[in-house]
Phi, psi and omega in degrees: 000322180300313181296326178293322181288327179292321178297318179298319177295322180296319182293319178297319177299315181299313180298323182289323182276343184304316175300322181295316180299317183294317177302317181294320179296316181297315181297319177294325176293321179295317177299319179298318178296315184294313188266356179232304185294313180301309181301315182289343175291342177292341180287336185295131177079000177275126179270159175282138175280123181281102185287344178284342179285135176219061186253168175289157182296322173220161182302330184269358179298122180293158179279091185294145175248164173300150175310132183277162174303144007271357182302314182293322178298325179293323176300312182297319179300315182294322181290327180286330179287324178229161185257020182226153160224186196225142183246135173230130173227091190299325184300328179259003181079012180274121185232116174051049176283125180294146181234125178274133185273157171053058178253123176271146181281112176202102189296349179260348184274132181305320185292329175292311184296314177296322178300312183282346175284325188243001182190178166275179183220138172271125186291128179305135178094353178256165186294157173272158185307136174092336185280159176290135184121188190246122175263113181267125176242124184236156182197175184279154168233163176214180177310132189308325184283353172266002186304129174217114185295348179260000180252120188284358174272344182230003193300330183258019182299333185242026182286348174288353176272355178286144186229165178308129179099340177296152185254133173245133182242137172243130179244122180241105185063237182260007180260129179249125174252131180253134181238139174256129183298130175266305183190162178227162177175178178289148172226155179301126183298342180259012178303142178255170185304318187294338177293339181264004185303148178212145175264011175235173184275105182229168171227140178235125176268136186222135177208173176284156187207143356292163185310128178095350182231167184239026181295323185225179169240147175236136184229145175235125181252132183226149183253136177297121179250331174193000000 
């Protein structure tokens, strides 16, 4: 009789807890969908960016050269006086985000960590704005629904929404350089600086991808137009 009572109590407890268990399973599945499935779904349809291409944005696009003196000398002077310049992408709500120059990628070095905590970073060994060559600017991304264009932990979460013709601006002192987006795509996470070389004045935005994860890298390449 005692065993029967214990069994009855267990069955009653099971019936009482069954809705809780179902709720936890559904809730766990929802969290898995939000934090894993949705971010990785952004990989679908994304092509790899051919870094060996160095073509004009359109056949009629003129072969833009770096700003001639005295404008470019003023850019150099401004960059030498301060170690930052500024990025604006109005389509994404990014306004005058500071960029620290000459930052080497090293997850253990304080200057790397501090630069990305308080700014974007221009990759060491790449061109400075306006010069012939490719200036690589990198920053953090996070899950898209955490996006805040003023938070440097999430600021590059939506650069995959940039399309051909969108405008990126770099401000150095009182000089504003405008770049037109050519294309974006996935790049090898082990790519080195030389893979991004260009004989024209370009800027490339780079971040981990999908947003909030480090499985891939995503790059947006843009050409200096004025």
